[in-house]
C-alpha positions as CSV (number, residue, x, y, z in Angstrom):
1,M,90.0,199.2,134.6
2,K,93.2,199.2,136.7
3,T,93.9,196.2,138.8
4,T,97.3,195.6,140.5
5,I,98.7,192.1,140.0
6,R,101.8,192.6,142.1
7,P,102.5,195.3,144.6
8,K,105.1,197.8,143.3
9,T,105.8,195.6,140.2
10,A,103.1,195.5,137.5
11,T,99.8,197.2,136.9
12,W,97.1,196.4,134.4
13,Q,96.7,199.2,131.9
14,N,93.8,198.0,129.6
15,I,92.0,195.1,128.1
16,T,91.5,195.0,124.3
17,A,89.2,192.5,122.4
18,V,90.3,191.5,118.9
19,A,88.4,188.8,117.0
20,G,86.9,187.5,120.2
21,I,90.3,187.2,122.0
22,L,91.1,189.4,125.0
23,F,94.6,191.0,125.1
24,F,95.9,192.4,128.4
25,S,98.6,195.0,128.8
26,F,100.4,196.1,132.0
27,S,103.3,198.4,132.9
28,V,106.2,197.6,135.2
29,S,107.0,200.3,137.7
30,A,109.6,198.8,140.1
31,Q,111.1,195.6,138.6
32,P,112.5,195.6,135.0
33,V,110.8,193.2,132.7
34,S,114.1,191.5,132.0
35,N,114.2,190.4,135.6
36,I,110.8,188.8,135.6
37,V,110.9,185.0,135.7
38,K,108.0,183.7,133.6
39,I,106.8,181.3,131.0
40,D,104.4,182.3,128.2
41,T,102.4,179.5,126.6
42,R,100.8,180.1,123.2
43,L,98.2,177.9,121.4
44,C,98.8,178.3,117.6
45,V,97.3,177.2,114.4
46,G,99.8,177.7,111.6
47,T,101.2,181.1,112.0
48,N,98.3,182.4,114.0
49,I,98.2,182.6,117.8
50,V,94.7,181.7,118.9
51,D,95.1,181.9,122.7
52,A,97.8,182.3,125.3
53,T,98.6,182.2,129.0
54,V,101.4,183.5,131.2
55,V,102.8,182.3,134.6
56,V,105.0,184.7,136.5
57,F,107.2,183.3,139.4
58,D,108.2,185.5,142.3
59,A,108.4,185.1,146.1
60,A,106.0,188.0,146.5
61,Y,103.2,185.9,145.0
62,S,101.0,183.2,146.6
63,N,100.2,179.9,145.1
64,A,96.6,180.4,146.1
65,V,94.2,182.0,143.5
66,D,93.9,185.7,144.6
67,G,93.9,189.2,143.3
68,D,97.3,188.8,141.7
69,D,95.8,186.4,139.2
70,A,93.6,187.2,136.1
71,Y,90.7,185.0,135.3
72,K,90.1,183.5,131.9
73,F,87.3,184.9,129.7
74,S,86.2,182.1,127.3
75,N,86.0,182.9,123.6
76,T,84.1,181.1,120.8
77,A,87.3,179.8,119.2
78,E,90.0,177.5,120.7
79,N,90.9,178.2,124.4
80,I,93.7,177.5,126.7
81,A,93.8,178.3,130.4
82,I,95.7,177.5,133.6
83,K,93.4,175.3,135.8
84,R,93.7,175.8,139.5
85,G,90.9,173.8,141.2
86,T,87.7,175.3,139.7
87,A,89.4,178.5,138.7
88,L,90.5,179.1,135.1
89,L,93.3,181.7,134.7
90,V,95.0,183.5,131.9
91,V,97.7,185.1,134.0
92,E,99.0,183.6,137.2
93,G,101.5,184.8,139.8
94,R,103.1,182.0,141.8
95,Q,105.9,181.3,144.2
96,P,109.2,180.2,142.5
97,A,108.8,176.7,141.0
98,T,109.9,173.7,143.1
99,A,110.3,170.0,142.3
100,N,107.0,168.4,141.3
101,D,105.3,171.8,141.0
102,E,103.0,171.9,138.0
103,I,101.1,174.1,135.6
104,P,97.9,172.2,134.6
105,F,96.3,173.4,131.4
106,K,92.7,173.2,130.2
107,L,92.0,173.3,126.5
108,W,88.6,173.4,124.9
109,N,86.8,174.1,121.6
110,L,89.5,172.2,119.7
111,R,88.9,170.9,116.2
112,Q,90.3,168.0,114.3
113,Q,93.5,169.5,113.0
114,T,97.2,170.1,113.9
115,Y,98.0,172.7,116.6
116,R,101.2,174.0,118.1
117,L,102.1,174.9,121.6
118,E,104.9,177.4,122.0
119,F,106.6,178.0,125.3
120,I,108.6,181.2,125.7
121,P,110.8,181.4,128.8
122,N,112.0,184.7,130.3
123,N,114.9,184.7,132.7
124,F,114.2,181.0,133.5
125,A,117.8,179.9,133.1
126,T,118.5,181.4,136.6
127,T,116.1,178.8,138.2
128,P,117.2,175.3,139.4
129,M,114.1,173.7,137.9
130,M,113.7,172.0,134.5
131,P,110.2,172.4,133.0
132,L,108.8,169.3,131.2
133,L,105.6,169.1,129.1
134,E,103.5,166.0,129.7
135,D,101.1,164.8,127.1
136,N,98.5,162.5,128.7
137,Y,97.3,161.3,125.3
138,L,100.6,160.3,123.7
139,Q,102.2,159.5,127.1
140,T,105.3,161.6,126.3
141,T,107.4,164.0,128.2
142,T,109.1,166.8,126.3
143,P,111.8,169.1,127.9
144,I,111.1,172.8,127.6
145,S,114.1,174.9,127.0
146,K,114.9,177.5,129.7
147,I,116.6,179.8,127.2
148,A,114.8,179.5,123.9
149,V,111.3,179.0,122.4
150,T,110.1,175.4,122.5
151,S,107.5,174.4,119.9
152,V,105.5,171.2,120.2
153,N,103.1,170.1,117.5
154,F,100.0,168.0,118.4
155,T,97.1,166.7,116.5
156,V,93.4,166.4,117.4
157,N,91.7,163.5,115.8
158,S,88.6,161.4,116.3
159,N,90.0,159.9,119.5
160,A,88.3,161.6,122.4
161,A,91.6,161.5,124.4
162,S,93.3,163.7,121.7
163,W,91.0,166.6,122.6
164,A,90.7,165.9,126.3
165,S,90.7,169.2,128.2
166,N,93.4,168.0,130.6
167,R,95.7,166.5,127.9
168,F,98.7,168.8,128.8
169,R,100.5,170.0,131.9
170,I,104.0,171.4,132.7
171,I,105.7,169.7,135.6
172,F,109.0,170.9,137.1
173,A,111.9,168.6,138.0
174,A,115.2,169.5,139.7
175,A,117.7,170.3,136.9
176,A,120.7,168.1,137.4
177,P,123.9,169.1,135.5
178,L,123.8,167.0,132.4
179,P,122.6,163.6,133.6
180,V,124.4,161.7,130.9
181,R,127.1,159.2,131.6
182,F,129.8,158.2,129.1
183,I,130.3,154.4,129.1
184,S,133.0,154.4,126.4
185,I,134.5,156.4,123.6
186,K,136.6,154.9,120.8
187,A,138.4,156.1,117.7
188,A,140.0,154.0,115.0
189,K,141.3,154.5,111.5
190,N,139.4,152.8,108.7
191,A,139.7,152.8,104.9
192,F,138.2,156.3,104.5
193,G,139.3,158.1,107.6
194,V,138.7,157.8,111.3
195,S,135.6,156.2,112.9
196,I,134.6,157.6,116.3
197,S,132.0,155.7,118.4
198,W,130.7,156.3,121.9
199,T,128.2,154.8,124.3
200,V,126.2,156.8,126.9
201,A,123.7,156.0,129.6
202,E,121.2,158.0,131.6
203,Q,120.6,160.3,128.7
204,V,118.1,163.0,129.7
205,N,117.5,166.4,128.1
206,I,120.5,166.1,125.7
207,K,120.1,168.1,122.4
208,N,123.1,166.8,120.5
209,Y,126.6,165.5,120.6
210,E,129.5,167.4,118.9
211,V,132.6,165.5,117.8
212,E,135.8,167.6,118.3
213,R,139.3,167.0,117.0
214,S,142.7,168.3,118.0
215,L,146.2,168.0,116.7
216,D,147.9,168.8,120.0
217,G,145.3,167.4,122.6
218,I,144.7,171.0,123.9
219,Q,143.0,173.1,121.2
220,F,139.8,171.3,119.9
221,D,137.6,172.2,117.0
222,A,134.2,170.7,116.0
223,V,134.3,168.4,113.0
224,G,130.7,167.0,113.2
225,R,127.4,166.9,115.1
226,V,125.1,164.0,115.9
227,A,121.5,164.5,117.1
228,A,120.6,162.8,120.4
229,N,118.0,160.1,120.6
230,T,115.1,160.4,122.9
231,N,115.5,160.4,126.7
232,S,116.6,157.0,127.9
233,S,118.0,155.4,131.0
234,I,119.5,152.5,129.0
235,E,122.7,152.6,127.0
236,S,122.6,154.4,123.6
237,Q,125.3,154.1,121.0
238,Y,126.5,156.7,118.5
239,S,129.1,156.9,115.8
240,F,130.6,159.5,113.4
241,S,133.1,159.2,110.5
242,D,135.8,161.9,110.1
243,N,136.8,161.5,106.5
244,N,139.3,164.4,106.6
245,I,142.0,162.2,108.0
246,S,145.2,163.9,109.2
247,P,148.6,162.4,108.4
248,V,149.7,163.2,112.0
249,T,148.5,162.0,115.3
250,S,145.0,163.3,116.2
251,F,142.9,163.5,119.4
252,Y,139.1,163.3,119.6
253,R,136.5,164.0,122.3
254,I,132.7,164.3,122.5
255,K,130.9,167.4,123.7
256,T,127.4,167.0,124.9
257,V,125.0,169.9,124.6
258,D,122.0,170.0,126.9
259,N,118.6,171.5,125.9
260,D,119.3,174.5,128.2
261,G,122.7,175.1,126.6
262,S,124.8,173.4,129.3
263,V,127.8,171.4,128.0
264,K,129.9,168.5,129.2
265,Y,133.0,166.7,127.7
266,S,134.0,163.1,127.4
267,S,137.5,161.8,127.9
268,V,140.0,162.2,125.1
269,V,141.1,159.4,122.7
270,K,144.2,159.3,120.5
271,V,144.6,158.1,116.9
272,N,148.2,157.7,115.7
273,G,149.3,159.2,112.4
274,G,151.3,157.5,109.6
275,D,148.3,156.3,107.6
276,K,149.3,154.5,104.4
277,R,148.4,156.4,101.2
278,R,145.4,154.9,99.4
279,N,145.2,155.3,95.7
280,F,144.8,153.8,92.2
281,T,147.7,154.0,89.8
282,V,147.8,153.4,86.0
283,L,151.1,151.6,85.7
284,S,151.7,152.2,81.9
285,N,150.4,155.5,80.6
286,P,150.5,156.0,77.5
287,V,148.6,152.7,77.1
288,T,150.3,150.3,74.7
289,N,148.9,147.2,73.0
290,N,145.4,148.2,74.2
291,V,146.1,146.9,77.7
292,I,145.5,149.0,80.8
293,N,147.4,148.0,84.0
294,V,145.8,149.4,87.2
295,Q,147.3,149.0,90.6
296,F,145.1,149.1,93.7
297,S,146.9,150.2,96.9
298,N,145.4,150.0,100.5
299,Q,141.9,150.4,99.3
300,P,138.9,148.8,101.1
301,A,138.2,145.3,100.0
302,G,135.1,144.8,97.8
303,V,133.8,145.0,94.2
304,Y,135.0,147.9,92.1
305,K,133.4,149.0,88.9
306,L,135.8,150.1,86.1
307,A,134.7,151.9,83.0
308,V,136.7,153.3,80.1
309,I,135.1,156.5,78.6
310,N,136.1,158.0,75.3
311,A,136.4,161.8,74.5
312,A,132.8,161.9,73.4
313,G,131.6,160.7,76.8
314,N,130.6,157.2,75.6
315,S,131.5,154.1,77.6
316,I,133.6,151.7,75.5
317,M,134.3,149.1,78.2
318,N,132.9,148.1,81.6
319,R,134.3,145.6,84.1
320,N,133.8,144.6,87.7
321,V,136.9,143.8,89.8
322,S,136.8,141.9,93.1
323,Y,139.6,143.4,95.3
324,A,140.7,141.6,98.5
325,G,142.8,144.5,99.9
326,G,146.5,145.3,100.1
327,T,148.3,145.8,96.7
328,S,146.9,144.3,93.6
329,N,147.3,144.7,89.8
330,E,144.5,144.4,87.4
331,S,144.8,144.2,83.6
332,L,142.1,145.5,81.3
333,S,142.0,144.7,77.5
334,L,140.5,147.4,75.4
335,P,138.4,146.5,72.3
336,G,140.4,146.4,69.1
337,T,138.3,149.2,67.6
338,V,139.6,151.8,70.1
339,S,141.3,154.7,68.3
340,P,144.5,156.4,69.7
341,G,143.9,159.5,71.7
342,I,142.6,160.5,75.2
343,C,140.2,158.4,77.2
344,W,139.2,158.3,80.9
345,L,139.3,155.5,83.4
346,Q,136.3,155.8,85.8
347,I,136.7,153.8,89.0
348,T,133.6,153.4,91.3
349,T,134.4,152.1,94.8
350,P,132.1,149.9,97.0
351,A,131.1,153.1,98.8
352,N,129.9,154.5,95.5
353,E,132.6,157.1,95.3
354,T,134.0,157.8,91.9
355,E,137.6,158.6,90.8
356,L,138.8,159.5,87.3
357,R,142.2,158.8,85.7
358,M,143.2,160.2,82.2
359,L,144.5,157.7,79.8
360,L,146.6,158.3,76.7
361,I,145.9,155.5,74.2
362,G,148.9,154.8,72.0
363,N,149.2,153.0,68.7
364,K,148.8,149.3,68.7
């Protein structure tokens, strides 16, 4: 069998049946495969591909069902096909996608289990359209990447709508350059570093946000990443803490990364340096008269847990201290049974961070 699906472009070579599934192969004679604009769709169970379709987009094709398309042969297992009127296709050649164009799928012979749809684009980043997968059962819309494989898990259960043959379709929308709008971006020092917060609106097809820091306001480096929430036209708020605080002035900005790899930047905010040093200090070490004097400096207010641990790793004293901020001294009286030698002061902050200070216990 040798059927041309596009003049001077691709020719069917053979059809092979494996486990009830028909596999088609064709050769390209005039146009390199790398230049073909297409989307492959695979229906998978676990690591197995149970069925697949492909749509090729080119001005040489017609949107009508004709000799450039390949009809679907049903198999006894799960099936997926492109539905055009009464025709079911496994390969379709179409005009380049336009806004509101669609690829309607038909699925049948599904069982109650979890499936996966995989969408593999080829050369689709050159098109101005954004493909979106619509799920009629869950009433969701999922962006399909134009440069990488997109995997979407779905479950078939006892609800008839979950295995409806027309549950899924791809619809195309005009791809606008990052339709996210920054409402605000703020950065402020806190007890542990710098807190960066930002608010966005009209968030569509955003993969994640990257927080970038600079010491000169020119060269920026990424210091963190925050995943984007679902698509939303309302305002969304995000925050990130940079705990590697710099003693000098720093600059921050937010980089948005779209699902198709596009990027956009927020405005830049400045955080002045000169942060006061935060620490705990044992004022008299070696410790005399079994009294430990600890100074708190510029720590976050809250309850701190203090424990004295001997060389054997046993706790010999525990105490909670309520600290209001600023500079404060606390005195701890050790039990009279404590022997001279080395001990450790363990300080646990309200944020559940732990610091250790070595103590040299002197004679009474």
